[in-house]
C-alpha positions as CSV (number, residue, x, y, z in Angstrom):
1,M,47.2,53.7,-140.7
2,D,48.4,50.6,-141.6
3,Y,51.2,51.4,-139.7
4,K,48.4,52.8,-137.1
5,R,46.7,49.6,-136.7
6,I,50.1,47.0,-136.1
7,A,50.1,49.7,-133.5
8,V,47.3,49.3,-131.6
9,L,46.8,44.6,-132.2
10,S,50.5,45.3,-131.3
11,L,49.5,47.1,-128.0
12,I,46.4,44.8,-127.9
13,I,48.7,42.3,-128.4
14,L,51.3,43.1,-125.8
15,L,48.8,43.4,-122.4
16,A,46.8,39.6,-123.2
17,L,50.2,38.3,-122.9
18,F,51.0,40.9,-119.6
19,A,47.3,39.3,-117.9
20,C,47.7,36.1,-118.8
21,K,50.9,35.9,-116.9
22,G,49.4,38.0,-114.2
23,K,47.2,35.8,-113.8
24,A,49.4,32.1,-114.0
25,D,52.0,34.4,-111.1
26,G,48.7,34.7,-109.0
27,D,47.9,30.9,-109.0
28,N,50.9,29.7,-108.3
29,E,50.7,32.0,-105.2
30,S,47.4,30.4,-104.1
31,D,49.1,27.0,-104.8
32,Q,51.9,27.7,-102.3
33,Y,49.4,28.6,-99.4
34,T,47.4,26.0,-99.8
35,P,48.8,24.1,-96.6
36,K,48.8,27.0,-94.3
37,E,44.8,27.3,-95.3
38,E,44.4,23.9,-94.4
39,Y,45.9,24.2,-90.9
40,S,44.6,27.5,-90.0
41,E,41.4,25.3,-91.3
42,E,41.6,23.7,-88.2
43,P,38.8,24.7,-84.5
44,E,40.2,25.7,-82.4
45,D,39.8,23.5,-78.9
46,T,38.8,25.8,-76.1
47,T,38.5,21.5,-74.2
48,L,42.2,22.7,-73.1
49,E,40.6,25.7,-71.6
50,E,37.5,23.6,-69.7
51,P,37.7,20.7,-69.0
52,A,34.4,18.2,-69.9
53,P,33.4,17.7,-65.8
54,N,34.1,14.2,-64.2
55,T,36.8,13.1,-66.9
56,D,39.8,10.4,-66.2
57,Q,41.5,10.9,-68.5
58,S,44.3,8.2,-66.6
59,P,45.7,5.8,-68.2
60,L,43.9,2.5,-65.6
61,K,40.3,4.2,-67.1
62,A,40.8,4.8,-70.5
63,Y,42.1,1.1,-71.2
64,K,40.1,-1.6,-72.1
65,Y,40.2,-3.8,-69.6
66,T,38.6,-7.5,-70.9
67,W,36.7,-8.4,-66.9
68,S,34.0,-6.1,-66.1
69,E,31.4,-6.5,-63.7
70,D,29.0,-7.9,-64.7
71,D,31.8,-11.3,-64.6
72,D,30.8,-13.3,-61.8
73,M,34.1,-11.3,-60.4
74,P,35.2,-12.7,-56.5
75,P,36.3,-9.9,-54.4
76,V,39.6,-9.8,-52.9
77,V,41.9,-8.8,-50.5
78,I,44.4,-6.4,-50.5
79,I,47.7,-6.8,-47.7
80,I,50.8,-4.1,-47.4
81,D,53.7,-5.8,-45.9
82,D,56.5,-3.8,-44.5
83,F,55.6,-2.2,-42.1
84,G,57.8,-1.3,-38.9
85,N,61.0,0.7,-40.9
86,S,58.9,4.4,-41.3
87,A,57.0,5.9,-38.7
88,G,55.5,9.6,-39.7
89,K,53.1,10.9,-42.5
90,L,53.8,8.7,-45.6
91,L,52.3,5.8,-42.7
92,E,49.6,7.9,-41.8
93,E,48.8,8.1,-45.8
94,F,48.5,4.6,-45.3
95,A,46.4,4.2,-43.0
96,D,43.8,6.5,-44.5
97,L,43.6,3.6,-47.3
98,P,40.2,1.4,-46.7
99,D,40.5,0.1,-43.4
100,E,39.5,-3.4,-44.9
101,V,43.8,-3.1,-46.1
102,V,45.4,-5.8,-44.0
103,F,49.0,-4.2,-42.5
104,A,51.4,-7.1,-42.5
105,V,54.1,-5.8,-40.0
106,L,57.9,-6.3,-39.6
107,P,58.7,-7.6,-35.8
108,D,62.3,-5.9,-34.0
109,L,62.6,-1.8,-36.1
110,P,62.7,0.4,-34.8
111,H,58.4,1.4,-36.0
112,T,56.6,-1.8,-35.1
113,E,55.0,-0.8,-32.4
114,T,54.2,2.0,-33.8
115,A,52.8,0.8,-37.0
116,A,50.9,-2.1,-36.2
117,K,49.0,0.7,-33.1
118,L,47.9,2.9,-35.6
119,A,46.9,0.1,-37.6
120,H,44.7,-1.2,-35.8
121,R,42.8,2.1,-34.0
122,K,42.3,2.9,-38.2
123,G,39.9,-0.9,-37.9
124,H,42.5,-2.6,-40.4
125,E,42.9,-6.0,-39.7
126,V,46.9,-6.2,-38.7
127,I,49.1,-9.1,-39.1
128,I,53.2,-10.6,-38.4
129,H,54.7,-10.6,-41.3
130,V,57.2,-13.2,-40.1
131,P,61.0,-12.3,-41.6
132,M,61.9,-16.0,-42.5
133,Q,64.6,-17.3,-44.4
134,A,65.5,-17.1,-48.3
135,E,66.8,-19.9,-50.5
136,G,70.2,-18.6,-51.7
137,N,70.2,-14.7,-50.4
138,S,72.8,-13.8,-48.7
139,V,70.8,-10.7,-47.3
140,S,69.0,-11.5,-43.5
141,P,65.3,-11.2,-43.9
142,G,65.5,-9.4,-40.1
143,K,66.8,-9.2,-36.8
144,K,65.9,-12.5,-35.6
145,F,64.2,-15.2,-38.1
146,I,63.5,-18.5,-38.9
147,K,65.4,-20.5,-40.9
148,A,65.0,-23.3,-42.1
149,G,65.8,-26.9,-40.1
150,M,65.9,-24.9,-36.8
151,P,65.4,-26.2,-33.7
152,E,60.9,-26.5,-32.2
153,S,62.1,-24.5,-29.5
154,D,64.0,-21.6,-31.0
155,I,61.0,-20.7,-33.0
156,K,58.9,-20.7,-30.6
157,E,60.2,-18.5,-28.8
158,I,61.5,-16.5,-31.7
159,M,57.3,-16.9,-32.5
160,A,56.6,-16.0,-28.7
161,D,58.6,-12.8,-29.0
162,F,56.7,-12.3,-32.5
163,I,53.6,-12.5,-31.0
164,A,53.4,-10.2,-28.3
165,Q,55.0,-8.1,-30.1
166,M,51.6,-7.6,-31.8
167,P,48.3,-8.1,-29.8
168,M,46.5,-7.1,-32.0
169,A,47.5,-9.5,-35.1
170,I,45.2,-12.1,-36.4
171,A,47.3,-13.7,-39.0
172,A,50.9,-13.9,-39.8
173,N,52.5,-14.5,-43.1
174,N,56.3,-15.2,-44.4
175,H,59.2,-11.7,-44.9
176,M,60.8,-13.4,-47.6
177,G,61.6,-17.7,-46.5
178,S,61.4,-19.5,-49.7
179,A,63.5,-21.4,-47.6
180,A,61.7,-21.8,-45.0
181,T,58.6,-22.0,-45.8
182,A,60.1,-24.8,-48.5
183,N,60.7,-27.3,-44.5
184,R,58.0,-28.9,-43.8
185,E,59.6,-29.5,-40.4
186,T,60.1,-25.6,-40.0
187,M,56.5,-25.0,-40.9
188,N,55.0,-28.0,-38.5
189,S,56.4,-25.7,-35.6
190,V,55.6,-22.6,-36.8
191,L,52.2,-23.3,-37.7
192,H,51.6,-25.1,-34.6
193,E,52.5,-21.7,-32.1
194,L,50.1,-20.0,-34.8
195,R,47.2,-22.4,-33.5
196,Q,48.2,-22.5,-29.9
197,N,47.9,-17.8,-30.7
198,G,44.6,-18.2,-32.4
199,L,46.0,-17.3,-35.9
200,F,46.2,-18.4,-38.9
201,F,49.0,-18.3,-41.6
202,I,48.7,-16.5,-45.5
203,D,51.1,-17.8,-47.5
204,S,53.5,-15.3,-49.4
205,A,53.8,-18.0,-52.2
206,T,57.6,-16.8,-52.5
207,T,58.9,-20.8,-53.8
208,S,56.6,-23.4,-55.4
209,K,58.4,-25.4,-53.4
210,S,56.7,-24.3,-50.4
211,A,55.2,-26.9,-47.3
212,V,52.6,-24.7,-45.9
213,F,49.7,-26.2,-46.8
214,T,50.2,-29.9,-46.3
215,A,51.6,-28.7,-42.6
216,A,48.7,-27.0,-42.1
217,S,46.0,-29.3,-43.2
218,E,47.9,-32.1,-41.1
219,L,47.8,-30.0,-37.6
220,G,44.3,-28.7,-38.7
221,V,45.0,-25.0,-38.9
222,F,43.0,-22.8,-41.6
223,S,46.0,-21.1,-44.5
224,T,45.3,-19.5,-48.4
225,R,48.6,-18.5,-50.4
226,R,49.6,-15.6,-52.6
227,D,47.5,-14.8,-56.0
228,I,48.9,-11.1,-57.0
229,F,52.3,-9.5,-56.1
230,L,50.6,-5.8,-57.4
231,D,53.8,-3.9,-57.2
232,V,55.6,-6.4,-58.5
233,P,57.8,-5.3,-61.1
234,D,57.0,-2.2,-60.1
235,V,54.6,0.5,-60.3
236,T,54.0,1.7,-63.7
237,D,50.9,2.8,-65.0
238,A,51.9,-0.5,-67.4
239,T,52.2,-2.9,-64.3
240,I,48.8,-1.5,-61.9
241,I,46.9,-2.2,-66.0
242,S,48.2,-5.2,-66.2
243,K,47.7,-7.0,-62.6
244,I,43.8,-5.7,-62.7
245,E,43.8,-7.0,-66.0
246,S,44.8,-10.4,-64.8
247,L,41.9,-10.6,-62.4
248,G,40.1,-11.7,-65.3
249,K,41.8,-15.2,-65.1
250,Y,39.4,-16.2,-61.7
251,K,36.4,-15.1,-63.3
252,G,34.0,-17.6,-61.6
253,R,35.9,-18.3,-58.1
254,K,34.6,-18.4,-54.9
255,E,37.7,-17.7,-53.4
256,P,39.0,-14.3,-52.1
257,V,41.9,-13.2,-54.8
258,I,44.5,-12.0,-52.5
259,I,47.1,-9.8,-53.4
260,I,49.9,-8.5,-51.6
261,S,52.0,-5.4,-52.2
262,H,54.4,-2.6,-49.8
263,C,54.7,0.5,-47.9
264,H,58.4,1.4,-49.3
265,N,57.5,4.4,-50.9
266,N,54.7,7.0,-51.9
267,D,55.1,6.0,-55.5
268,K,53.8,3.0,-53.7
269,L,50.5,4.2,-51.5
270,Q,49.7,6.2,-54.9
271,A,49.8,3.0,-57.0
272,M,47.8,1.1,-54.3
273,K,45.5,4.0,-54.6
274,K,45.2,4.3,-58.3
275,F,44.8,0.1,-58.5
276,I,41.8,0.2,-55.5
277,A,39.1,3.5,-57.2
278,Q,39.9,1.5,-60.2
279,I,38.8,-2.0,-59.6
280,E,36.1,-0.8,-56.7
281,D,34.8,1.5,-59.9
282,M,34.9,-2.1,-62.0
283,G,32.2,-3.6,-59.4
284,I,35.5,-5.3,-57.1
285,K,34.5,-6.1,-53.8
286,I,37.5,-5.7,-51.4
287,K,37.4,-7.7,-48.4
288,S,38.8,-7.7,-44.8
289,L,40.6,-10.8,-44.0
290,K,38.0,-11.9,-41.9
291,K,35.0,-11.4,-43.7
292,A,37.0,-13.2,-46.4
293,F,37.7,-16.0,-44.8
294,P,34.7,-16.8,-41.7
295,E,36.2,-20.5,-42.0
296,A,39.2,-19.4,-40.0
297,N,37.2,-18.7,-36.7
298,V,39.9,-15.8,-36.0
């Protein structure tokens, strides 16, 4: 009997040990799979398949600007430089921008006339993008251009030719020109010719030494100057955001902010579209030169 009791007790102990070992093994397996269970508990995101209507996740909209439409923000004037090199679809798409956008057209180029006429037909103001000598730059501004210290008679002849190429032009601005615009006598001659033809001047502000304001004031010619180059150094979203953010420093200013960009490629066109859409959404008004500066008597 004792042997039987010992055998039964031994069997019970063995079964108990086996059961404990099985339980311990089961706990270890559960721990190993805990991370997978955590991932599997993430709900499925069905919004990727059906985006919420009117949701715009663009960086320009997502950015938290330090100014808003509640601030006293001035209007803007947008000038796009360098038209005249190309025609076709890109030119046509630029011409489809809001008609307040101003076209600055270079003279003496294969598509000068085409660009100026198309812009005018689409309701855009046209200005002459006058090629002028740059300081320390070996690149020629154009076939004919205004040089610093050029005789008045030569300036008169060149300006008369440029104006004849774009009879619908209401003003002019400088293409390059850091050397020419810094020369007071040169600008006196340029502005005199503009005044004779009822045009005014927008200084592209390519030098801090510009003599435009002084010369224009003496001659009684209306002038203003560029505030922002939109596409410098590039047209990435980060750059466009920084330019929109920089508008905040003009809070309370009555005079419009003048913004210049260029027409070189589709990237610049798309950046301009995004810029316009964003500032209009934030309450900024875009004005033509005539409406922005009625005192110019254009």
